[in-house]
Backbone as CSV, one residue per row, in Angstrom:
resi,resn,N_x,N_y,N_z,CA_x,CA_y,CA_z,C_x,C_y,C_z
1,MET,-28.159,-65.715,-50.788,-29.391,-66.447,-50.988,-29.480,-67.561,-49.955
2,ILE,-30.679,-67.975,-49.697,-30.893,-69.089,-48.774,-30.329,-70.341,-49.432
3,THR,-29.385,-70.980,-48.793,-28.682,-72.060,-49.468,-29.262,-73.438,-49.243
4,SER,-29.773,-73.717,-48.080,-30.149,-75.098,-47.783,-31.516,-75.487,-48.327
5,ILE,-32.344,-74.533,-48.731,-33.684,-74.881,-49.182,-34.020,-74.320,-50.558
6,ASP,-33.011,-74.088,-51.400,-33.250,-73.524,-52.727,-34.195,-74.380,-53.565
7,LYS,-33.985,-75.674,-53.576,-34.831,-76.567,-54.380,-36.261,-76.580,-53.860
8,ALA,-36.434,-76.562,-52.567,-37.778,-76.541,-51.993,-38.482,-75.232,-52.327
9,LEU,-37.758,-74.126,-52.277,-38.357,-72.839,-52.633,-38.796,-72.809,-54.091
10,THR,-38.020,-73.412,-54.968,-38.391,-73.482,-56.378,-39.693,-74.250,-56.543
11,ALA,-39.812,-75.378,-55.886,-41.038,-76.173,-55.971,-42.231,-75.429,-55.365
12,ILE,-42.007,-74.712,-54.275,-43.088,-73.953,-53.644,-43.565,-72.830,-54.559
13,VAL,-42.654,-72.133,-55.196,-43.028,-71.057,-56.124,-43.872,-71.617,-57.260
14,MET,-43.475,-72.749,-57.799,-44.238,-73.347,-58.895,-45.614,-73.801,-58.415
15,ALA,-45.699,-74.308,-57.195,-46.997,-74.717,-56.646,-47.908,-73.511,-56.461
16,VAL,-47.344,-72.408,-56.015,-48.139,-71.180,-55.854,-48.631,-70.692,-57.209
17,LEU,-47.785,-70.750,-58.225,-48.220,-70.359,-59.567,-49.362,-71.238,-60.052
18,TYR,-49.259,-72.527,-59.782,-50.338,-73.442,-60.170,-51.640,-73.088,-59.452
19,LEU,-51.547,-72.866,-58.152,-52.746,-72.535,-57.389,-53.353,-71.215,-57.837
20,LEU,-52.517,-70.236,-58.130,-53.028,-68.964,-58.616,-53.739,-69.114,-59.958
21,SER,-53.142,-69.886,-60.844,-53.752,-70.039,-62.165,-55.025,-70.877,-62.101
22,THR,-55.097,-71.806,-61.151,-56.255,-72.688,-61.064,-57.406,-72.077,-60.271
23,PHE,-57.112,-71.545,-59.106,-58.171,-71.140,-58.190,-58.419,-69.639,-58.121
24,ALA,-57.455,-68.821,-58.495,-57.633,-67.373,-58.376,-58.268,-66.772,-59.622
25,GLY,-58.445,-67.572,-60.644,-59.104,-67.078,-61.839,-58.229,-66.197,-62.706
26,ILE,-56.931,-66.300,-62.589,-56.028,-65.527,-63.432,-56.100,-66.100,-64.837
27,ASP,-56.455,-65.260,-65.791,-56.620,-65.710,-67.173,-55.355,-65.406,-67.968
28,LEU,-54.673,-66.438,-68.380,-53.459,-66.280,-69.173,-53.730,-66.436,-70.664
29,GLY,-54.985,-66.613,-71.032,-55.328,-66.799,-72.434,-55.084,-68.219,-72.918
30,LEU,-54.813,-69.118,-71.987,-54.549,-70.518,-72.311,-55.536,-71.377,-71.520
31,SER,-55.746,-72.587,-71.986,-56.653,-73.469,-71.259,-56.034,-73.891,-69.927
32,GLU,-56.887,-74.227,-68.993,-56.420,-74.634,-67.666,-55.552,-75.887,-67.743
33,GLU,-55.915,-76.810,-68.626,-55.125,-78.035,-68.775,-53.733,-77.738,-69.313
34,PHE,-53.644,-76.797,-70.247,-52.346,-76.450,-70.825,-51.448,-75.797,-69.777
35,VAL,-52.004,-74.860,-69.014,-51.230,-74.191,-67.961,-50.783,-75.210,-66.918
36,SER,-51.667,-76.112,-66.523,-51.303,-77.149,-65.555,-50.186,-78.038,-66.095
37,GLY,-50.262,-78.378,-67.368,-49.218,-79.197,-67.985,-47.880,-78.495,-68.040
38,ILE,-47.903,-77.216,-68.382,-46.657,-76.445,-68.430,-46.025,-76.359,-67.047
39,ILE,-46.823,-76.041,-66.047,-46.292,-75.937,-64.685,-45.811,-77.289,-64.194
40,ALA,-46.560,-78.345,-64.488,-46.144,-79.695,-64.072,-44.852,-80.116,-64.769
41,GLY,-44.644,-79.663,-65.983,-43.415,-79.994,-66.691,-42.228,-79.144,-66.269
42,LEU,-42.482,-77.884,-65.955,-41.392,-76.986,-65.576,-40.895,-77.197,-64.153
43,THR,-41.771,-77.627,-63.265,-41.374,-77.774,-61.864,-40.194,-78.718,-61.684
44,PRO,-40.252,-79.959,-62.180,-39.079,-80.830,-61.977,-37.848,-80.330,-62.718
45,LEU,-38.045,-79.703,-63.865,-36.902,-79.166,-64.610,-36.218,-78.052,-63.821
46,LEU,-36.990,-77.127,-63.284,-36.401,-76.038,-62.506,-35.764,-76.528,-61.220
47,VAL,-36.410,-77.499,-60.566,-35.814,-78.061,-59.345,-34.493,-78.739,-59.679
48,TRP,-34.420,-79.406,-60.812,-33.182,-80.068,-61.217,-32.106,-79.033,-61.554
49,LEU,-32.496,-77.911,-62.153,-31.526,-76.891,-62.550,-30.949,-76.106,-61.372
50,VAL,-31.719,-75.967,-60.301,-31.225,-75.230,-59.138,-30.147,-76.072,-58.491
51,PRO,-28.944,-75.516,-58.347,-27.848,-76.324,-57.795,-28.012,-76.594,-56.309
52,ASN,-27.506,-77.748,-55.902,-27.449,-78.058,-54.478,-26.345,-77.223,-53.871
53,LYS,-26.650,-76.531,-52.811,-25.654,-75.721,-52.140,-25.560,-76.184,-50.698
54,SER,-24.409,-76.056,-50.151,-24.247,-76.371,-48.742,-23.494,-75.244,-48.090
55,ARG,-23.775,-75.041,-46.839,-23.072,-73.992,-46.108,-21.678,-74.466,-45.804
56,SER,-20.727,-73.603,-46.068,-19.320,-73.973,-45.838,-18.813,-73.383,-44.553
């Protein structure tokens, strides 16, 4: 796996999910505010969970 940018990739994936749910019209059966809140809450949690890796 790409080691030096794992946390950045996690944040980018979450941002793409947010943009898809907001602007692409993907209907998840939930309100836009709820989906935005879930993504906003999960992003820092997932970034924190992804371990820092360094190339050895």
